[in-house]
C-alpha positions as CSV (number, residue, x, y, z in Angstrom):
1,M,0.0,-0.3,-0.5
2,S,1.2,3.8,-0.6
3,N,-0.1,6.3,1.3
4,T,-1.1,10.2,0.4
5,N,2.0,11.4,2.3
6,N,4.8,11.4,0.3
7,Y,5.5,8.1,1.2
8,P,5.9,5.2,-1.1
9,N,5.3,1.5,0.4
10,G,4.4,2.7,4.2
11,L,3.5,-0.1,5.3
12,I,7.1,-0.9,4.1
13,A,9.0,1.5,5.8
14,A,7.0,1.6,8.5
15,L,8.0,-2.7,9.6
16,S,11.7,-1.6,8.4
17,G,11.3,1.3,11.0
18,T,12.6,3.7,8.5
19,R,9.4,5.8,9.3
20,S,7.9,5.6,13.0
21,A,5.5,8.3,13.1
22,P,3.0,10.9,11.0
23,P,4.8,14.3,10.2
24,P,3.4,16.9,12.0
25,P,-0.7,17.8,10.7
26,P,-1.8,21.7,10.2
27,Q,-2.3,24.0,12.4
28,G,-4.9,26.2,12.5
29,L,-7.9,26.6,10.4
30,L,-6.8,24.1,7.9
31,G,-6.3,21.4,10.3
32,L,-9.9,21.6,10.8
33,L,-10.7,21.8,7.4
34,R,-8.2,18.8,5.8
35,R,-6.5,16.2,7.5
36,P,-3.5,14.5,6.4
37,E,-4.2,10.8,5.7
38,V,-2.1,8.1,7.0
39,Q,-2.7,4.4,4.8
40,G,-1.6,1.4,5.5
41,L,0.8,1.7,8.4
42,Y,1.9,-0.9,11.1
43,Y,3.1,0.4,14.6
44,N,4.6,-1.1,17.2
45,R,5.0,0.2,20.8
46,Q,4.9,2.9,19.7
47,K,3.3,6.7,21.1
48,I,1.0,7.6,18.2
49,V,-1.0,10.8,18.3
50,L,-4.2,10.9,16.6
51,D,-5.3,15.0,16.8
52,G,-5.3,16.4,13.6
53,Y,-4.7,13.4,11.0
54,R,-6.8,10.4,8.8
55,F,-5.6,7.4,9.3
56,I,-6.8,5.3,6.9
57,G,-5.6,0.7,7.1
58,C,-3.3,0.9,9.4
59,R,-2.4,-1.1,12.5
60,F,-1.5,-0.5,16.1
61,D,0.1,-2.9,18.2
62,N,0.9,-2.4,21.5
63,C,0.8,1.0,21.2
64,T,-0.2,4.0,23.5
65,L,-2.7,5.8,21.1
66,E,-3.1,9.5,22.6
67,V,-6.7,11.9,21.7
68,S,-7.2,15.3,22.8
69,S,-9.8,16.0,20.5
70,L,-12.2,15.2,18.3
71,N,-10.4,16.3,15.2
72,F,-8.8,12.3,13.3
73,D,-10.6,9.8,11.6
74,L,-9.7,6.3,12.4
75,I,-11.2,4.0,9.2
76,R,-10.6,0.5,8.7
77,C,-7.9,0.2,10.9
78,V,-7.6,-2.6,13.8
79,I,-5.8,-1.4,17.2
80,D,-4.8,-4.5,19.4
81,P,-5.7,-5.4,23.1
82,T,-2.2,-4.5,24.5
83,T,-3.2,-0.8,23.0
84,V,-4.2,1.5,25.4
85,I,-5.8,4.4,24.5
86,S,-4.7,8.1,26.2
87,Y,-8.3,10.6,26.5
88,G,-7.7,14.3,27.5
89,P,-9.3,16.3,29.4
90,S,-11.6,17.8,26.6
91,V,-12.2,14.1,25.5
92,A,-12.9,12.7,29.5
93,K,-15.2,15.6,29.4
94,I,-16.8,14.1,26.8
95,I,-17.2,10.8,28.1
96,Q,-18.2,12.3,31.7
97,L,-21.3,13.8,30.5
98,F,-22.0,10.8,28.4
99,N,-22.1,8.4,30.9
100,G,-23.3,10.6,34.1
101,R,-26.6,9.6,32.4
102,Y,-26.4,6.0,33.6
103,D,-26.0,4.2,36.6
104,W,-24.2,1.3,35.3
105,A,-21.1,3.4,34.4
106,S,-21.2,4.3,37.7
107,K,-20.8,1.2,38.9
108,N,-18.2,-0.2,36.5
109,F,-15.6,3.0,35.6
110,T,-14.5,5.3,37.6
111,V,-12.9,9.0,37.4
112,P,-11.9,10.4,34.6
113,F,-14.9,7.5,32.3
114,V,-17.3,9.0,34.6
115,P,-18.9,12.4,36.9
116,V,-18.0,12.8,40.3
117,K,-21.5,12.4,42.1
118,N,-21.8,14.8,44.9
119,D,-23.1,13.9,48.1
120,D,-26.2,16.8,47.3
121,G,-26.9,14.3,44.1
122,T,-25.5,16.4,41.3
123,I,-22.0,15.8,39.6
124,T,-19.0,17.7,38.9
125,I,-17.3,17.8,35.2
126,T,-13.9,19.6,35.2
127,D,-10.7,19.2,34.0
128,S,-9.2,17.0,37.6
129,A,-11.3,15.5,39.9
130,V,-12.1,18.0,42.8
């Protein structure tokens, strides 16, 4: 496979260790309008920032995927069970808001995946636990 970042045979390059991470995404408005595409790459034991990219047909084995925004795409990718996903504060708030409506979430998850339940029945969602 090839990718659209001027790296022909991206999978071969990734497997041979010549390419360990995608190039930085465009900043500002351009970064929101058009995400650089990364196609057909294999990542093993690497830390990958998802924000700002469109990953197509990639595989992540025993990696750490960092996500701090909703500005990314994963299309037909494989994330193996040993890969860890690290959620930034903004993403964690969305997860907390969603899970805050369901009692099962409070019983099965802890902060940062559920909001703080206060003694008076209210909830608190902040960048850090209060």
